[in-house]
C-alpha positions in Angstrom: 21.0 15.0 -7.9 17.9 15.7 -5.8 16.7 12.1 -5.6 14.6 11.0 -2.7 14.8 7.4 -1.3 11.3 5.9 -0.8 10.6 2.6 0.9 7.3 1.0 1.9 6.2 0.8 5.5 3.7 -2.0 5.1 4.5 -5.2 3.3 1.4 -7.2 2.2 3.6 -10.3 1.5 1.3 -10.8 -1.5 4.0 -12.9 -3.2 3.6 -15.7 -0.7 0.2 -16.9 -1.9 -0.9 -17.6 -5.5 -4.6 -17.8 -4.8 -5.5 -16.8 -1.2 -6.2 -13.1 -0.6 -6.6 -13.7 3.2 -2.9 -13.0 4.1 -2.9 -9.8 2.1 -6.0 -8.5 4.0 -4.6 -9.8 7.3 -1.4 -7.8 6.7 -3.5 -4.6 6.6 -5.1 -5.3 10.0 -1.8 -6.3 11.6 -0.1 -3.2 10.1 -2.8 -0.9 11.3 -1.4 1.1 14.3 -4.5 3.3 14.6 -2.5 6.3 13.7 -3.0 8.4 10.5 0.7 8.1 9.6 1.3 7.9 5.8 1.2 4.3 4.5 3.2 3.2 1.5 1.9 -0.3 0.9 4.0 -2.8 -1.0 2.0 -4.8 -3.5 3.1 -6.7 -6.6 1.5 -7.1 -10.0 0.0 -10.5 -9.4 -3.5 -12.0 -9.9 -4.1 -12.6 -6.2 -3.1 -9.0 -5.5 -5.6 -7.7 -8.1 -8.3 -9.8 -6.4 -7.5 -8.2 -3.0 -7.2 -4.7 -4.3 -10.9 -3.7 -3.9 -10.8 -4.8 -0.3 -7.5 -2.9 0.3 -8.9 0.3 -1.1 -12.1 0.0 0.9 -10.1 -0.6 4.1 -8.0 2.5 3.7 -10.8 4.7 2.5 -12.9 3.7 5.5 -9.9 4.7 7.7 -9.9 8.2 6.1 -6.8 7.7 3.9 -6.4 9.4 0.5 -4.7 7.7 -2.4 -2.0 9.9 -4.0 1.0 9.4 -6.3 4.6 9.7 -5.1 4.9 13.2 -6.4 2.2 14.4 -4.2 3.2 12.2 -1.3 6.8 13.6 -1.2 5.7 17.1 -2.2 8.3 17.2 -5.1 8.0 17.4 -8.8 8.5 14.1 -10.7 11.9 13.2 -12.0 10.7 12.3 -15.5 
C-alpha cells in the first residue's frame, strides 16, 4: 500500500508532569547527541507542553534545525 512507518526518536515525557516544563526542556538536552540527525520529537497536546513549546522551538532553531511536515521529512506525497 506504500505506507511508511514513522516513530519518534526523542520522547519529551511531557505526559509525566501537569505543570512543570523543566522535564520537557531537560529531555531536549539529554537527547542532544550533538549530531544533526533528524529529530522526530514526541509531544502531546497538553497545557504544559504548550507552555514549553516556545523554548523547544528556540532550542532546535539555535541548533540549526528546520521544522518540516512529515511529507517533506519522508520525501513522499501525503496519503490523504
